[in-house]
C-alpha positions as CSV (number, residue, x, y, z in Angstrom):
1,M,0.3,-21.1,-2.1
2,I,-2.6,-20.2,-4.3
3,G,-4.7,-19.4,-1.2
4,F,-2.0,-17.0,-0.1
5,I,-2.0,-15.3,-3.5
6,I,-5.8,-14.9,-3.6
7,T,-5.8,-13.6,0.0
8,L,-3.0,-11.1,-0.9
9,V,-5.0,-9.9,-3.9
10,I,-8.2,-9.4,-1.9
11,V,-6.4,-7.7,1.0
12,G,-4.5,-5.6,-1.5
13,L,-7.7,-4.5,-3.2
14,I,-9.4,-3.6,0.1
15,A,-6.3,-1.8,1.5
16,G,-5.6,0.0,-1.7
17,A,-9.2,1.2,-2.1
18,L,-9.3,2.4,1.5
19,A,-6.0,4.2,1.1
20,R,-7.4,6.0,-2.0
21,L,-10.4,7.1,0.0
22,I,-8.3,8.3,2.9
23,I,-5.7,10.3,0.9
24,P,-7.4,13.4,-0.5
25,G,-7.3,14.3,-4.2
26,K,-7.7,12.4,-7.4
27,Q,-5.5,9.4,-8.1
28,D,-5.4,8.0,-11.6
29,L,-5.0,4.4,-10.7
30,S,-6.6,1.4,-12.3
31,I,-8.0,-1.5,-10.4
32,P,-4.8,-3.6,-10.9
33,A,-2.7,-0.6,-9.8
34,T,-5.0,-0.2,-6.7
35,I,-4.4,-3.9,-5.9
36,L,-0.7,-3.4,-6.3
37,L,-0.8,-0.4,-4.0
38,G,-2.5,-2.5,-1.4
39,I,0.0,-5.4,-1.7
40,V,3.0,-3.1,-1.5
41,G,1.3,-1.4,1.5
42,S,0.9,-4.8,3.1
43,F,4.7,-5.4,3.0
44,V,5.4,-1.8,4.1
45,G,3.0,-2.4,7.0
46,G,4.7,-5.6,7.9
47,F,8.1,-4.0,7.8
48,L,7.0,-1.0,10.0
49,A,5.3,-3.4,12.5
50,A,8.6,-5.3,12.8
51,L,10.4,-2.0,13.4
52,I,8.0,-0.7,16.0
53,F,7.1,-3.8,17.9
54,G,10.4,-5.6,17.5
55,G,10.9,-8.9,15.8
56,D,12.6,-10.1,12.8
57,I,12.7,-7.6,9.9
58,E,11.8,-9.7,7.0
59,F,9.8,-9.4,3.8
60,T,6.4,-10.4,5.0
61,A,2.8,-9.3,4.5
62,S,0.9,-7.8,7.4
63,G,-2.8,-8.0,8.3
64,I,-5.5,-5.8,7.0
65,I,-4.8,-2.9,9.4
66,G,-1.1,-2.9,8.7
67,S,-1.9,-3.2,5.0
68,I,-4.1,-0.1,5.1
69,I,-1.6,1.9,7.0
70,G,1.2,0.8,4.7
71,A,-0.9,1.6,1.6
72,V,-1.8,5.1,2.9
73,I,1.9,5.7,3.4
74,V,2.9,4.4,0.0
75,L,0.1,6.4,-1.7
76,F,0.9,9.6,0.1
77,L,4.6,9.3,-0.9
78,W,3.5,8.4,-4.5
79,T,1.2,11.5,-4.8
80,R,3.8,13.8,-3.3
81,F,7.0,12.5,-4.9
82,G,6.5,9.7,-7.4
83,S,3.9,10.8,-9.9
84,G,5.4,12.7,-12.8
85,K,2.1,14.3,-13.7
86,T,2.0,16.4,-10.5
87,R,5.5,17.8,-10.7
88,N,6.0,21.3,-12.0
89,H,8.5,21.4,-14.8
90,H,10.2,24.7,-15.5
């Protein structure tokens, strides 16, 4: 179990950092937030892989490629819709 958590954190850091490099613009994310982005991206990637390639849709982490793709999607959505700093308030 501890090995899974360590792997998840490492993959999360790599996927989150790569997603931040791929998505243009400045994101004000700390290292823990970048890791969390990658971890959430990993589960999003696993969910999308189950949808696209068939299989059981369950809450599982995906590999590094799926994690990066999921993290890019999550970061894109976050920068467009989730960050309160980027919204125009009238």
